[in-house]
py3Dmol code that shows the C-alpha trace and the ligand (Angstrom):
import py3Dmol

protein = """\
ATOM      1  CA  UNK A   1       0.052  -0.031   0.029  1.00  0.00           C
ATOM      2  CA  UNK A   2       1.169   3.632  -0.579  1.00  0.00           C
ATOM      3  CA  UNK A   3       0.602   6.493   1.883  1.00  0.00           C
ATOM      4  CA  UNK A   4      -1.813   8.548   0.038  1.00  0.00           C
ATOM      5  CA  UNK A   5      -4.123   8.500  -3.195  1.00  0.00           C
ATOM      6  CA  UNK A   6      -5.996  11.580  -4.062  1.00  0.00           C
ATOM      7  CA  UNK A   7      -9.197  11.534  -6.178  1.00  0.00           C
ATOM      8  CA  UNK A   8     -10.067  14.888  -7.767  1.00  0.00           C
ATOM      9  CA  UNK A   9     -13.669  15.159  -8.400  1.00  0.00           C
ATOM     10  CA  UNK A  10     -16.277  13.654  -6.044  1.00  0.00           C
ATOM     11  CA  UNK A  11     -18.929  12.979  -8.591  1.00  0.00           C
ATOM     12  CA  UNK A  12     -20.018   9.655 -10.113  1.00  0.00           C
ATOM     13  CA  UNK A  13     -16.512   8.475 -11.149  1.00  0.00           C
ATOM     14  CA  UNK A  14     -14.530  10.088  -8.391  1.00  0.00           C
ATOM     15  CA  UNK A  15     -16.582   8.755  -5.392  1.00  0.00           C
ATOM     16  CA  UNK A  16     -16.830   5.245  -6.883  1.00  0.00           C
ATOM     17  CA  UNK A  17     -13.058   5.375  -7.523  1.00  0.00           C
ATOM     18  CA  UNK A  18     -12.424   6.542  -3.895  1.00  0.00           C
ATOM     19  CA  UNK A  19     -14.620   3.594  -2.574  1.00  0.00           C
ATOM     20  CA  UNK A  20     -12.742   1.108  -4.750  1.00  0.00           C
ATOM     21  CA  UNK A  21      -9.298   2.371  -3.637  1.00  0.00           C
ATOM     22  CA  UNK A  22     -10.380   2.119   0.010  1.00  0.00           C
ATOM     23  CA  UNK A  23     -12.060  -1.232  -0.459  1.00  0.00           C
ATOM     24  CA  UNK A  24      -8.820  -2.660  -1.800  1.00  0.00           C
ATOM     25  CA  UNK A  25      -6.631  -0.841   0.775  1.00  0.00           C
ATOM     26  CA  UNK A  26      -4.359   0.616  -1.885  1.00  0.00           C
ATOM     27  CA  UNK A  27      -3.381   3.592   0.323  1.00  0.00           C
ATOM     28  CA  UNK A  28      -3.439   4.470   3.984  1.00  0.00           C
ATOM     29  CA  UNK A  29      -5.328   7.721   3.131  1.00  0.00           C
ATOM     30  CA  UNK A  30      -7.714   8.345   0.281  1.00  0.00           C
ATOM     31  CA  UNK A  31      -8.397  12.122  -0.110  1.00  0.00           C
ATOM     32  CA  UNK A  32     -11.440  13.147  -2.391  1.00  0.00           C
ATOM     33  CA  UNK A  33     -11.359  16.863  -3.589  1.00  0.00           C
ATOM     34  CA  UNK A  34     -14.279  18.601  -5.127  1.00  0.00           C
ATOM     35  CA  UNK A  35     -15.268  22.277  -5.593  1.00  0.00           C
ATOM     36  CA  UNK A  36     -18.840  21.609  -4.389  1.00  0.00           C
ATOM     37  CA  UNK A  37     -18.921  22.448  -0.784  1.00  0.00           C
ATOM     38  CA  UNK A  38     -20.092  19.445   1.465  1.00  0.00           C
ATOM     39  CA  UNK A  39     -19.907  16.820  -1.266  1.00  0.00           C
ATOM     40  CA  UNK A  40     -16.644  15.346  -0.728  1.00  0.00           C
ATOM     41  CA  UNK A  41     -16.882  15.690   3.002  1.00  0.00           C
ATOM     42  CA  UNK A  42     -20.279  14.001   3.023  1.00  0.00           C
ATOM     43  CA  UNK A  43     -19.288  11.106   0.708  1.00  0.00           C
ATOM     44  CA  UNK A  44     -15.860  10.693   2.353  1.00  0.00           C
ATOM     45  CA  UNK A  45     -17.392  10.429   5.653  1.00  0.00           C
ATOM     46  CA  UNK A  46     -20.307   7.888   4.446  1.00  0.00           C
ATOM     47  CA  UNK A  47     -17.379   5.751   2.769  1.00  0.00           C
ATOM     48  CA  UNK A  48     -15.152   5.820   5.946  1.00  0.00           C
ATOM     49  CA  UNK A  49     -18.302   4.795   8.024  1.00  0.00           C
ATOM     50  CA  UNK A  50     -18.520   1.673   5.808  1.00  0.00           C
ATOM     51  CA  UNK A  51     -14.941   0.457   6.934  1.00  0.00           C
ATOM     52  CA  UNK A  52     -16.188  -1.445  10.009  1.00  0.00           C
ATOM     53  CA  UNK A  53     -18.432  -3.382   7.858  1.00  0.00           C
ATOM     54  CA  UNK A  54     -16.181  -3.883   4.718  1.00  0.00           C
ATOM     55  CA  UNK A  55     -13.138  -4.288   7.003  1.00  0.00           C
ATOM     56  CA  UNK A  56     -10.647  -1.834   5.316  1.00  0.00           C
ATOM     57  CA  UNK A  57      -8.412   0.485   7.299  1.00  0.00           C
ATOM     58  CA  UNK A  58      -8.017   3.027   4.571  1.00  0.00           C
ATOM     59  CA  UNK A  59      -8.957   6.579   5.890  1.00  0.00           C
ATOM     60  CA  UNK A  60     -11.350   8.348   3.684  1.00  0.00           C
ATOM     61  CA  UNK A  61     -11.224  12.283   3.795  1.00  0.00           C
ATOM     62  CA  UNK A  62     -13.192  14.690   1.667  1.00  0.00           C
ATOM     63  CA  UNK A  63     -12.300  18.147   1.207  1.00  0.00           C
ATOM     64  CA  UNK A  64     -12.565  21.471  -0.807  1.00  0.00           C
ATOM     65  CA  UNK A  65      -8.796  22.322  -0.633  1.00  0.00           C
ATOM     66  CA  UNK A  66      -5.591  20.848  -1.456  1.00  0.00           C
ATOM     67  CA  UNK A  67      -3.689  20.966   1.830  1.00  0.00           C
ATOM     68  CA  UNK A  68      -5.098  17.576   2.823  1.00  0.00           C
ATOM     69  CA  UNK A  69      -3.926  16.114  -0.565  1.00  0.00           C
ATOM     70  CA  UNK A  70      -0.217  17.258  -0.148  1.00  0.00           C
ATOM     71  CA  UNK A  71       2.499  14.607  -0.825  1.00  0.00           C
ATOM     72  CA  UNK A  72       0.158  12.143  -2.771  1.00  0.00           C
ATOM     73  CA  UNK A  73       1.901   9.113  -4.238  1.00  0.00           C
ATOM     74  CA  UNK A  74      -1.057   8.851  -6.836  1.00  0.00           C
ATOM     75  CA  UNK A  75      -3.710  11.500  -8.029  1.00  0.00           C
ATOM     76  CA  UNK A  76      -6.591  10.327  -9.951  1.00  0.00           C
ATOM     77  CA  UNK A  77      -8.308  13.124 -11.931  1.00  0.00           C
ATOM     78  CA  UNK A  78     -12.028  12.743 -12.572  1.00  0.00           C
ATOM     79  CA  UNK A  79     -13.241  16.570 -12.276  1.00  0.00           C
ATOM     80  CA  UNK A  80     -15.099  17.981 -15.000  1.00  0.00           C
ATOM     81  CA  UNK A  81     -18.754  17.778 -16.573  1.00  0.00           C
ATOM     82  CA  UNK A  82     -19.918  14.525 -17.857  1.00  0.00           C
ATOM     83  CA  UNK A  83     -21.659  13.813 -21.264  1.00  0.00           C
ATOM     84  CA  UNK A  84     -25.441  14.062 -21.698  1.00  0.00           C
ATOM     85  CA  UNK A  85     -27.489  12.320 -24.502  1.00  0.00           C
ATOM     86  CA  UNK A  86     -26.379  13.563 -27.936  1.00  0.00           C
ATOM     87  CA  UNK A  87     -23.006  15.003 -26.733  1.00  0.00           C
ATOM     88  CA  UNK A  88     -19.588  13.577 -27.847  1.00  0.00           C
ATOM     89  CA  UNK A  89     -16.616  13.543 -25.544  1.00  0.00           C
ATOM     90  CA  UNK A  90     -15.134  16.319 -27.606  1.00  0.00           C
ATOM     91  CA  UNK A  91     -18.172  18.767 -26.635  1.00  0.00           C
ATOM     92  CA  UNK A  92     -16.794  18.726 -23.212  1.00  0.00           C
ATOM     93  CA  UNK A  93     -13.374  20.037 -24.470  1.00  0.00           C
ATOM     94  CA  UNK A  94     -13.425  23.746 -23.197  1.00  0.00           C
ATOM     95  CA  UNK A  95     -15.122  23.323 -19.909  1.00  0.00           C
ATOM     96  CA  UNK A  96     -13.050  20.284 -18.810  1.00  0.00           C
ATOM     97  CA  UNK A  97      -9.665  21.713 -20.148  1.00  0.00           C
ATOM     98  CA  UNK A  98     -10.232  24.741 -17.875  1.00  0.00           C
ATOM     99  CA  UNK A  99     -10.946  22.373 -15.011  1.00  0.00           C
ATOM    100  CA  UNK A 100      -8.066  19.943 -15.659  1.00  0.00           C
ATOM    101  CA  UNK A 101      -5.761  23.015 -16.084  1.00  0.00           C
ATOM    102  CA  UNK A 102      -6.637  24.474 -12.593  1.00  0.00           C
ATOM    103  CA  UNK A 103      -6.487  21.140 -10.803  1.00  0.00           C
ATOM    104  CA  UNK A 104      -2.969  20.242 -12.373  1.00  0.00           C
ATOM    105  CA  UNK A 105      -1.669  23.568 -11.190  1.00  0.00           C
ATOM    106  CA  UNK A 106      -2.631  22.558  -7.592  1.00  0.00           C
ATOM    107  CA  UNK A 107      -1.304  19.074  -7.870  1.00  0.00           C
ATOM    108  CA  UNK A 108       1.855  20.392  -9.239  1.00  0.00           C
ATOM    109  CA  UNK A 109       2.318  22.651  -6.185  1.00  0.00           C
ATOM    110  CA  UNK A 110       1.098  20.065  -3.603  1.00  0.00           C
ATOM    111  CA  UNK A 111       2.065  16.664  -4.864  1.00  0.00           C
ATOM    112  CA  UNK A 112       5.163  17.292  -7.234  1.00  0.00           C
ATOM    113  CA  UNK A 113       6.130  13.659  -7.249  1.00  0.00           C
ATOM    114  CA  UNK A 114       2.717  12.308  -7.842  1.00  0.00           C
ATOM    115  CA  UNK A 115       1.695   9.658 -10.629  1.00  0.00           C
ATOM    116  CA  UNK A 116      -1.285  11.102 -12.484  1.00  0.00           C
ATOM    117  CA  UNK A 117      -4.107   8.897 -13.786  1.00  0.00           C
ATOM    118  CA  UNK A 118      -6.607  11.027 -15.850  1.00  0.00           C
ATOM    119  CA  UNK A 119     -10.062  10.087 -16.350  1.00  0.00           C
ATOM    120  CA  UNK A 120     -11.776  13.370 -17.443  1.00  0.00           C
ATOM    121  CA  UNK A 121     -12.994  13.580 -21.040  1.00  0.00           C
ATOM    122  CA  UNK A 122     -11.975  14.048 -23.733  1.00  0.00           C
ATOM    123  CA  UNK A 123      -9.432  11.737 -22.294  1.00  0.00           C
ATOM    124  CA  UNK A 124      -6.366  12.030 -24.531  1.00  0.00           C
ATOM    125  CA  UNK A 125      -6.633  15.886 -24.637  1.00  0.00           C
ATOM    126  CA  UNK A 126      -7.191  16.061 -20.900  1.00  0.00           C
ATOM    127  CA  UNK A 127      -3.825  14.047 -20.422  1.00  0.00           C
ATOM    128  CA  UNK A 128      -2.022  16.474 -22.547  1.00  0.00           C
ATOM    129  CA  UNK A 129      -3.387  19.436 -20.616  1.00  0.00           C
ATOM    130  CA  UNK A 130      -2.218  17.827 -17.397  1.00  0.00           C
ATOM    131  CA  UNK A 131       1.081  16.911 -18.702  1.00  0.00           C
ATOM    132  CA  UNK A 132       1.731  20.337 -20.124  1.00  0.00           C
ATOM    133  CA  UNK A 133       0.625  22.234 -16.964  1.00  0.00           C
ATOM    134  CA  UNK A 134       2.491  19.997 -14.529  1.00  0.00           C
ATOM    135  CA  UNK A 135       5.575  19.370 -16.469  1.00  0.00           C
ATOM    136  CA  UNK A 136       5.562  15.985 -15.119  1.00  0.00           C
ATOM    137  CA  UNK A 137       7.646  13.365 -17.275  1.00  0.00           C
ATOM    138  CA  UNK A 138       5.516  10.903 -19.338  1.00  0.00           C
ATOM    139  CA  UNK A 139       6.269   8.256 -16.900  1.00  0.00           C
ATOM    140  CA  UNK A 140       4.039  10.001 -14.367  1.00  0.00           C
ATOM    141  CA  UNK A 141       1.051  10.868 -16.533  1.00  0.00           C
ATOM    142  CA  UNK A 142      -1.240   8.118 -17.831  1.00  0.00           C
ATOM    143  CA  UNK A 143      -4.765   8.195 -19.070  1.00  0.00           C
ATOM    144  CA  UNK A 144      -7.431   5.680 -18.350  1.00  0.00           C
ATOM    145  CA  UNK A 145      -9.413   4.683 -21.478  1.00  0.00           C
ATOM    146  CA  UNK A 146      -8.025   1.519 -23.083  1.00  0.00           C
ATOM    147  CA  UNK A 147      -8.664  -0.442 -19.856  1.00  0.00           C
ATOM    148  CA  UNK A 148     -12.270   0.674 -19.869  1.00  0.00           C
ATOM    149  CA  UNK A 149     -12.853   0.170 -23.684  1.00  0.00           C
ATOM    150  CA  UNK A 150     -11.150  -3.173 -23.433  1.00  0.00           C
ATOM    151  CA  UNK A 151     -13.377  -4.129 -20.543  1.00  0.00           C
ATOM    152  CA  UNK A 152     -16.396  -3.294 -22.547  1.00  0.00           C
ATOM    153  CA  UNK A 153     -15.034  -5.310 -25.642  1.00  0.00           C
ATOM    154  CA  UNK A 154     -14.294  -8.331 -23.381  1.00  0.00           C
ATOM    155  CA  UNK A 155     -17.535  -8.275 -21.483  1.00  0.00           C
ATOM    156  CA  UNK A 156     -19.498  -8.304 -24.915  1.00  0.00           C
ATOM    157  CA  UNK A 157     -17.311 -11.123 -26.356  1.00  0.00           C
ATOM    158  CA  UNK A 158     -17.673 -13.233 -23.178  1.00  0.00           C
ATOM    159  CA  UNK A 159     -21.534 -12.699 -23.332  1.00  0.00           C
ATOM    160  CA  UNK A 160     -21.787 -13.836 -26.808  1.00  0.00           C
ATOM    161  CA  UNK A 161     -19.551 -16.778 -26.452  1.00  0.00           C
ATOM    162  CA  UNK A 162     -20.994 -17.607 -22.973  1.00  0.00           C
ATOM    163  CA  UNK A 163     -17.785 -18.099 -21.409  1.00  0.00           C
ATOM    164  CA  UNK A 164     -15.916 -16.471 -18.411  1.00  0.00           C
ATOM    165  CA  UNK A 165     -14.725 -12.872 -18.892  1.00  0.00           C
ATOM    166  CA  UNK A 166     -11.594 -13.905 -17.390  1.00  0.00           C
ATOM    167  CA  UNK A 167     -10.539 -15.958 -20.337  1.00  0.00           C
ATOM    168  CA  UNK A 168     -10.953 -13.174 -22.963  1.00  0.00           C
ATOM    169  CA  UNK A 169      -7.682 -11.452 -23.675  1.00  0.00           C
ATOM    170  CA  UNK A 170      -7.698  -8.424 -25.727  1.00  0.00           C
ATOM    171  CA  UNK A 171      -6.505  -4.769 -26.414  1.00  0.00           C
ATOM    172  CA  UNK A 172      -8.208  -1.797 -27.545  1.00  0.00           C
ATOM    173  CA  UNK A 173      -6.024   0.876 -28.754  1.00  0.00           C
ATOM    174  CA  UNK A 174      -6.085   4.413 -30.191  1.00  0.00           C
ATOM    175  CA  UNK A 175      -7.877   7.526 -28.937  1.00  0.00           C
ATOM    176  CA  UNK A 176     -10.855   7.178 -26.392  1.00  0.00           C
ATOM    177  CA  UNK A 177     -13.531   8.003 -29.037  1.00  0.00           C
ATOM    178  CA  UNK A 178     -15.372   6.740 -32.127  1.00  0.00           C
ATOM    179  CA  UNK A 179     -12.116   6.014 -33.702  1.00  0.00           C
ATOM    180  CA  UNK A 180     -10.783   3.665 -31.108  1.00  0.00           C
ATOM    181  CA  UNK A 181      -9.098   0.395 -32.377  1.00  0.00           C
ATOM    182  CA  UNK A 182     -10.004  -2.887 -30.991  1.00  0.00           C
ATOM    183  CA  UNK A 183      -7.357  -5.284 -32.204  1.00  0.00           C
ATOM    184  CA  UNK A 184      -9.116  -8.330 -33.350  1.00  0.00           C
ATOM    185  CA  UNK A 185      -5.691 -10.036 -34.312  1.00  0.00           C
ATOM    186  CA  UNK A 186      -4.764 -10.068 -30.710  1.00  0.00           C
ATOM    187  CA  UNK A 187      -8.227 -11.088 -29.283  1.00  0.00           C
ATOM    188  CA  UNK A 188      -8.077 -14.641 -27.916  1.00  0.00           C
ATOM    189  CA  UNK A 189     -10.087 -16.858 -25.633  1.00  0.00           C
ATOM    190  CA  UNK A 190      -7.524 -18.539 -23.374  1.00  0.00           C
ATOM    191  CA  UNK A 191      -5.057 -18.399 -26.220  1.00  0.00           C
ATOM    192  CA  UNK A 192      -7.541 -19.462 -29.013  1.00  0.00           C
ATOM    193  CA  UNK A 193      -7.850 -16.695 -31.697  1.00  0.00           C
ATOM    194  CA  UNK A 194     -11.394 -15.367 -31.301  1.00  0.00           C
ATOM    195  CA  UNK A 195     -12.044 -15.546 -35.085  1.00  0.00           C
ATOM    196  CA  UNK A 196     -12.004 -19.472 -34.725  1.00  0.00           C
ATOM    197  CA  UNK A 197     -14.943 -18.997 -32.291  1.00  0.00           C
ATOM    198  CA  UNK A 198     -17.011 -16.439 -33.514  1.00  0.00           C
ATOM    199  CA  UNK A 199     -18.270 -15.343 -37.079  1.00  0.00           C
ATOM    200  CA  UNK A 200     -16.742 -12.108 -38.484  1.00  0.00           C
ATOM    201  CA  UNK A 201     -20.265 -10.285 -38.557  1.00  0.00           C
ATOM    202  CA  UNK A 202     -20.910 -10.891 -34.842  1.00  0.00           C
ATOM    203  CA  UNK A 203     -17.450  -9.637 -34.045  1.00  0.00           C
ATOM    204  CA  UNK A 204     -17.850  -6.553 -36.295  1.00  0.00           C
ATOM    205  CA  UNK A 205     -21.042  -5.758 -34.227  1.00  0.00           C
ATOM    206  CA  UNK A 206     -19.185  -6.352 -30.946  1.00  0.00           C
ATOM    207  CA  UNK A 207     -16.458  -4.007 -32.302  1.00  0.00           C
ATOM    208  CA  UNK A 208     -19.118  -1.277 -33.126  1.00  0.00           C
ATOM    209  CA  UNK A 209     -20.870  -1.652 -29.832  1.00  0.00           C
ATOM    210  CA  UNK A 210     -17.625  -1.301 -28.038  1.00  0.00           C
ATOM    211  CA  UNK A 211     -16.819   2.060 -30.113  1.00  0.00           C
ATOM    212  CA  UNK A 212     -20.140   3.357 -28.775  1.00  0.00           C
ATOM    213  CA  UNK A 213     -20.080   1.874 -25.498  1.00  0.00           C
ATOM    214  CA  UNK A 214     -19.903   5.097 -23.732  1.00  0.00           C
ATOM    215  CA  UNK A 215     -22.861   6.571 -25.779  1.00  0.00           C
ATOM    216  CA  UNK A 216     -24.803   3.398 -25.031  1.00  0.00           C
ATOM    217  CA  UNK A 217     -24.692   4.065 -21.198  1.00  0.00           C
ATOM    218  CA  UNK A 218     -25.412   7.786 -21.563  1.00  0.00           C
ATOM    219  CA  UNK A 219     -28.530   6.944 -23.624  1.00  0.00           C
ATOM    220  CA  UNK A 220     -29.794   4.857 -20.660  1.00  0.00           C
ATOM    221  CA  UNK A 221     -28.880   7.306 -17.844  1.00  0.00           C
ATOM    222  CA  UNK A 222     -29.714  10.398 -19.603  1.00  0.00           C
ATOM    223  CA  UNK A 223     -28.451  12.579 -16.856  1.00  0.00           C
ATOM    224  CA  UNK A 224     -24.808  11.646 -16.892  1.00  0.00           C
ATOM    225  CA  UNK A 225     -22.192   9.046 -18.095  1.00  0.00           C
ATOM    226  CA  UNK A 226     -20.681   5.825 -17.074  1.00  0.00           C
ATOM    227  CA  UNK A 227     -18.974   5.266 -13.920  1.00  0.00           C
ATOM    228  CA  UNK A 228     -18.729   1.839 -12.565  1.00  0.00           C
ATOM    229  CA  UNK A 229     -16.561   0.526 -15.459  1.00  0.00           C
ATOM    230  CA  UNK A 230     -14.613   3.628 -15.568  1.00  0.00           C
ATOM    231  CA  UNK A 231     -13.798   3.803 -11.809  1.00  0.00           C
ATOM    232  CA  UNK A 232     -12.821   0.009 -11.948  1.00  0.00           C
ATOM    233  CA  UNK A 233     -10.395   0.850 -14.773  1.00  0.00           C
ATOM    234  CA  UNK A 234      -8.894   3.825 -12.961  1.00  0.00           C
ATOM    235  CA  UNK A 235      -8.324   1.683 -10.049  1.00  0.00           C
ATOM    236  CA  UNK A 236      -6.846  -1.343 -11.942  1.00  0.00           C
ATOM    237  CA  UNK A 237      -4.082   1.052 -13.125  1.00  0.00           C
ATOM    238  CA  UNK A 238      -3.581   2.467  -9.672  1.00  0.00           C
ATOM    239  CA  UNK A 239      -3.344  -1.013  -8.195  1.00  0.00           C
ATOM    240  CA  UNK A 240      -0.786  -1.918 -10.957  1.00  0.00           C
ATOM    241  CA  UNK A 241       1.313   1.046  -9.563  1.00  0.00           C
ATOM    242  CA  UNK A 242       0.863   0.642  -5.781  1.00  0.00           C
ATOM    243  CA  UNK A 243       1.835  -3.234  -6.015  1.00  0.00           C
ATOM    244  CA  UNK A 244       4.412  -2.718  -8.762  1.00  0.00           C
ATOM    245  CA  UNK A 245       2.556  -5.445 -10.881  1.00  0.00           C
ATOM    246  CA  UNK A 246       4.238  -4.596 -14.146  1.00  0.00           C
ATOM    247  CA  UNK A 247       0.766  -5.294 -15.785  1.00  0.00           C
ATOM    248  CA  UNK A 248       0.455  -4.740 -19.551  1.00  0.00           C
ATOM    249  CA  UNK A 249      -2.412  -2.723 -19.966  1.00  0.00           C
ATOM    250  CA  UNK A 250      -3.750  -0.278 -22.722  1.00  0.00           C
ATOM    251  CA  UNK A 251      -3.305   3.203 -21.359  1.00  0.00           C
ATOM    252  CA  UNK A 252      -3.132   6.587 -22.984  1.00  0.00           C
ATOM    253  CA  UNK A 253       0.620   7.484 -22.812  1.00  0.00           C
ATOM    254  CA  UNK A 254       2.629  10.164 -24.487  1.00  0.00           C
ATOM    255  CA  UNK A 255       4.269   8.943 -27.637  1.00  0.00           C
ATOM    256  CA  UNK A 256       7.934   9.633 -28.586  1.00  0.00           C
ATOM    257  CA  UNK A 257       7.920   8.181 -31.991  1.00  0.00           C
ATOM    258  CA  UNK A 258       6.269   4.737 -31.080  1.00  0.00           C
ATOM    259  CA  UNK A 259       3.660   3.636 -33.631  1.00  0.00           C
ATOM    260  CA  UNK A 260       4.983   6.465 -35.888  1.00  0.00           C
ATOM    261  CA  UNK A 261       3.534   9.089 -33.569  1.00  0.00           C
ATOM    262  CA  UNK A 262       5.001  11.879 -31.653  1.00  0.00           C
ATOM    263  CA  UNK A 263       3.871  14.600 -29.188  1.00  0.00           C
ATOM    264  CA  UNK A 264       0.474  13.094 -28.603  1.00  0.00           C
ATOM    265  CA  UNK A 265      -1.362  10.789 -25.974  1.00  0.00           C
ATOM    266  CA  UNK A 266      -2.757   7.871 -27.691  1.00  0.00           C
ATOM    267  CA  UNK A 267      -3.870   4.518 -26.198  1.00  0.00           C
ATOM    268  CA  UNK A 268      -1.042   1.845 -26.533  1.00  0.00           C
ATOM    269  CA  UNK A 269       0.121  -1.272 -24.562  1.00  0.00           C
ATOM    270  CA  UNK A 270       1.981  -0.075 -21.537  1.00  0.00           C
ATOM    271  CA  UNK A 271       3.788  -1.832 -18.754  1.00  0.00           C
ATOM    272  CA  UNK A 272       2.586  -0.365 -15.675  1.00  0.00           C
ATOM    273  CA  UNK A 273       4.383  -0.594 -12.340  1.00  0.00           C
ATOM    274  CA  UNK A 274       5.655   1.442  -9.242  1.00  0.00           C
ATOM    275  CA  UNK A 275       7.270   4.005 -11.532  1.00  0.00           C
ATOM    276  CA  UNK A 276       4.217   4.611 -13.573  1.00  0.00           C
ATOM    277  CA  UNK A 277       4.650   4.151 -17.212  1.00  0.00           C
ATOM    278  CA  UNK A 278       7.626   1.769 -17.465  1.00  0.00           C
ATOM    279  CA  UNK A 279       7.483   0.957 -21.037  1.00  0.00           C
ATOM    280  CA  UNK A 280       5.516   1.483 -24.246  1.00  0.00           C
ATOM    281  CA  UNK A 281       5.227  -1.915 -26.114  1.00  0.00           C
ATOM    282  CA  UNK A 282       5.270  -1.800 -29.850  1.00  0.00           C
ATOM    283  CA  UNK A 283       3.494  -4.694 -31.324  1.00  0.00           C
ATOM    284  CA  UNK A 284       3.041  -5.623 -34.964  1.00  0.00           C
ATOM    285  CA  UNK A 285      -0.230  -4.487 -36.235  1.00  0.00           C
ATOM    286  CA  UNK A 286      -1.889  -5.365 -39.671  1.00  0.00           C
ATOM    287  CA  UNK A 287      -1.991  -2.719 -42.233  1.00  0.00           C
ATOM    288  CA  UNK A 288      -5.723  -2.167 -41.520  1.00  0.00           C
ATOM    289  CA  UNK A 289      -5.067  -1.593 -37.772  1.00  0.00           C
ATOM    290  CA  UNK A 290      -2.129   0.668 -38.433  1.00  0.00           C
ATOM    291  CA  UNK A 291      -4.215   2.888 -40.628  1.00  0.00           C
ATOM    292  CA  UNK A 292      -7.077   2.967 -38.082  1.00  0.00           C
ATOM    293  CA  UNK A 293      -4.526   4.000 -35.398  1.00  0.00           C
ATOM    294  CA  UNK A 294      -3.201   6.750 -37.664  1.00  0.00           C
ATOM    295  CA  UNK A 295      -6.861   7.852 -38.087  1.00  0.00           C
ATOM    296  CA  UNK A 296      -7.437   7.794 -34.439  1.00  0.00           C
ATOM    297  CA  UNK A 297      -4.241  10.007 -33.833  1.00  0.00           C
ATOM    298  CA  UNK A 298      -5.655  12.469 -36.190  1.00  0.00           C
ATOM    299  CA  UNK A 299      -8.841  12.626 -34.170  1.00  0.00           C
ATOM    300  CA  UNK A 300      -6.975  13.464 -31.099  1.00  0.00           C
ATOM    301  CA  UNK A 301      -4.719  15.975 -32.719  1.00  0.00           C
ATOM    302  CA  UNK A 302      -7.613  18.083 -33.895  1.00  0.00           C
ATOM    303  CA  UNK A 303      -9.034  18.965 -30.372  1.00  0.00           C
ATOM    304  CA  UNK A 304      -5.426  19.099 -28.934  1.00  0.00           C
ATOM    305  CA  UNK A 305      -4.797  22.034 -31.391  1.00  0.00           C
ATOM    306  CA  UNK A 306      -7.986  23.785 -30.227  1.00  0.00           C
ATOM    307  CA  UNK A 307      -7.330  23.638 -26.474  1.00  0.00           C
ATOM    308  CA  UNK A 308      -6.067  26.827 -24.828  1.00  0.00           C
ATOM    309  CA  UNK A 309      -3.420  26.538 -22.101  1.00  0.00           C
TER     310      UNK A 309
END
"""
ligand_1 = """\
36
APR
N -11.980 20.824 -8.958
C -12.508 19.761 -8.610
N -13.660 19.220 -8.717
C -14.412 19.723 -9.795
C -13.998 20.923 -10.460
C -12.805 21.575 -10.043
N -12.232 22.485 -10.680
N -14.968 21.163 -11.463
C -15.995 20.267 -11.265
N -15.656 19.416 -10.339
C -16.498 18.409 -9.849
C -17.923 18.492 -9.765
O -18.248 19.405 -8.732
C -18.529 17.268 -9.767
O -18.648 16.593 -8.447
O -16.250 17.155 -10.907
C -17.323 16.359 -10.369
C -17.889 15.488 -11.721
O -18.633 14.521 -11.275
P -20.004 14.147 -12.319
O -20.737 15.486 -12.666
O -20.727 13.179 -11.477
O -19.222 13.524 -13.520
P -18.671 12.201 -13.628
O -19.756 11.179 -14.090
O -18.018 11.794 -12.327
O -17.546 12.332 -14.682
C -16.443 13.030 -14.506
O -15.015 11.613 -15.829
O -15.584 9.747 -17.121
C -15.382 11.115 -17.213
O -16.576 12.184 -19.029
C -16.532 12.032 -17.574
O -15.326 14.094 -17.741
C -16.251 13.396 -17.057
C -15.559 13.053 -15.819
"""
view = py3Dmol.view(width=600, height=400)
view.addModel(protein, "pdb")
view.setStyle({"model": 0}, {"cartoon": {"style": "trace"}})
view.addModel(ligand_1, "xyz")
view.setStyle({"model": 1}, {"stick": {}})
view.zoomTo()
view.show()
């Protein structure tokens, strides 16, 4: 366990993330920060009062300031507005860029050695904002998107084949949007290529559903966006760091030429351990997958240019 994990934003994603961190005892203290008065305090206290029942010793604290967050080992940023029906993630750009900028300035001052996990959308551009504002090296700024997109993809495949989700191995790369790239060539069921177990049209429908997985939830909820699976994704990344697991996870990482891309955050296979991003794995892609990844990078570059820092 580490000493302190801060979760910025005590909304749906943030509060669920803090709860998962506490229940897994990843830190001695989890601090929730939010601008809304009383919300982080109330949710934090409520979660802490569940500790005797759930049996965790992680202290949960809620606050409106950054003093309590000082010296955090990991900071998970979920602050910002969520999507409503008909909105794309890019529609959140200007509002959330301002919020992530303000949060990053505070974190830079109070937790200069933290590893950041960004969850706010549009994800890849918010990672860029956080990296630019904090000046942290790429090892310490990671975005949570691929873990979520891959979880959606794996859950749909498991459902279609009526097998355990644990036996589906897969990777979804690229930007966190409609251009994401599920890698069919690397999708297996306990090592068996998925194409041997499923016809192509079923698989194509699953790929399509994965790309629109976030919108599907927004359509149901109407007043907000997904948070159970996103918080699970962020906490899986935090756990890999805390326990130095060296997991191979699809994360948004700052690319220095890998996959032919430079100066951009994009979802790629990463080794995640105590130092944060420990390695970007470059794997072979089919010509089709490579083209799709390049297209996805373009879809991230556009809003990146538009953002004001
Ligand atoms: N500092 C801290 N918290 C902030 C700030 C800020 N500057 N601005 C807004 N917030 C808080 C809000 O007060 C709110 O409690 O962020 C929280 C967002 O919570 P929700 O509206 O419930 O949104 P949520 O579903 O948690 O999504 C948050 O994560 O998955 C992404 O697309 C999603 O960008 C969105 C973010």
